[in-house]
N, C-alpha and C positions, 0 to 999 in steps of 0.2 A: 316796611318790609318785615322788620323784626316782629311787629304785632301780628302780622298774618302768619308767620312761622310759629309763634307761640300759640295762637288760636288753633292752628292745624295740629300741633302737638297735643293740646288738651283734648280736642275732638277725637284724635286717633287713639288716645289712651283711656277714654271713657268707655266703660262697658256698655254693650248694646242695650241691655235691659235697664239702664240707669235713668232713662227718660220716661216720664209718665204722660199720658194723654191729657190734653186740655180741651175744654169745650163741653158741649151738652151731652147728656145721657142719650144713647141711641133710642129711637122711637119704636116702641112695641106696636106692631101693626096687626098681628093675628096670633091666635093661640088655639090649641086643640089638645084633646086627650086621645092619643092614638095607641096607647099601651105598648104595642110592639113596633119596631122599625120595619122597613121593607116596603111591601106593596102599598099599605095604607099611608105610609109617609110620602111615597112618591105620588100617589093619587091626590093627597092633600096639597102638596106643592104644585102639582099640575093644575088643580082647580084654581089656585091662586095665580097661575101664570109663571111658575118658576120650575127650574130643574136643579138638582144637586150638581155642583161643579167640583167641590173639593171638601174633604172631611178632615177634621182634627179630633183626636181623642181629648176629652176635657183635661186629662193629666199631661198632655203634650204642651200645654200653654202655661206661661208664668202669669199668675194672677196678682194684681195689685189692688189693695183696698185703698180707695181714694178718700172717702169720707162716709161715715155712717153706713148705709146699706149699698153704697155705690162702689162697684168693682170694675176693673178693666183688665184686659189681656191683649198682648200684642199678637197680631196675626202675621202669617207669612205672605199675605197678599193684601189687596185693598178692595174687598167686596162692597158693593152698594147695599146688598142685603145679606143676611145670614140667619140661620135658625139654630136654636139651642134645644137639645133634648136633655131632660133631667130625670133623675129618679125621685119619686115623690114619697117613698116609704117613710113613715114616721113623721110626716108633715101634714099640714092641712091644705096644701097646694092641690088644686083640683085638676090642673092641666099639666101635661108633660112635654109639650112642644111649643116653642115660642119663636115667632118670626119678627125680626128687627130690621128697620131701615138704619143703615150705618150713617151717622151724621158727620160731625166735624173731622175727626181723625180717622180716615178710612182704614189705616193699617192697625187700628185698635178697635176692639169692641168695648163699649162702655155701657154697663147695665146697672139698673137699680133692682135689687132683689125683691123689693116690695111689689114690683110690677107682676111678679109671678103669682101673687095672691089675688087673682081675678075672681070675682064672685064669692069671695070669702073674706074673713077678717084677718088682718095682718097681726100676727102674734108679736108681743113685746116681752122679752127680746126675741129676735129671729132665731130659729133653731140653727145649730151649727152642723147639721147632718145633711144638708142639701148636696146632692151629688150631681155634678155636671158630667153627663155621660159622653156627650158628643156635641161638637159645634160644626156646622156645615156652611160653607160659603156657597151661596146659590146664585144663579144667574137667571135672567128672564128667558123663558122658553121661546124657541123659534118654532113656528107652526109650519108643517109641511102641507102644501096645497093638495087638495083631493084631485084624483085623476080627471074627474068630470070638469072641474074648474080649469085645469090646464088645457083640456080639450076645447072648451068653450073659448078660452083665450086664443088658441090656435086658429079656430074657425074665424074669429074676429079679425085676426091679422091677415088671414088669407082673403077675407072679404075686402079689407082695406087695400090690399095689394091689387085686387081685381078692379076696384073702383079707380085706383090710381092709374092703372094701365089703360082703362077705358077713357079717362079724362085726358091722358097723354096723347091719344090718337086723334 
């Protein structure tokens, strides 16, 4: 019993940000150069089957350097997917939007900065002026059926009901 109380005391007095994620770097699944946010960003996500669910400013997160070019930040929720928008000024990065599948620790994003150098050479050392402008938790989009599809479904159900009544007699 004393051990349980001691463990509870240690956990209760440890700062929230004291834990770092363990596991693999999240999987980069897609990237684009959209220049501006807004409609183009929403269309890009919709084409991939996603919608924006929640946004964070890059400065709202506490970043942890895990090793080398691998960084992590704790999220306020546990998204399966998220995207990062960065500023590319002064770098050789060609794209400014990156879509990730969240892997091991869903309440953390874990990224390797080298992944952002798609179709270009990774400089050594990496520049220290990369600006994470925004991180968005995204969810899979739900499609709304077209009116004709709903009408067709309705006719099918009416037909089945008619056949059922005829067979019942």
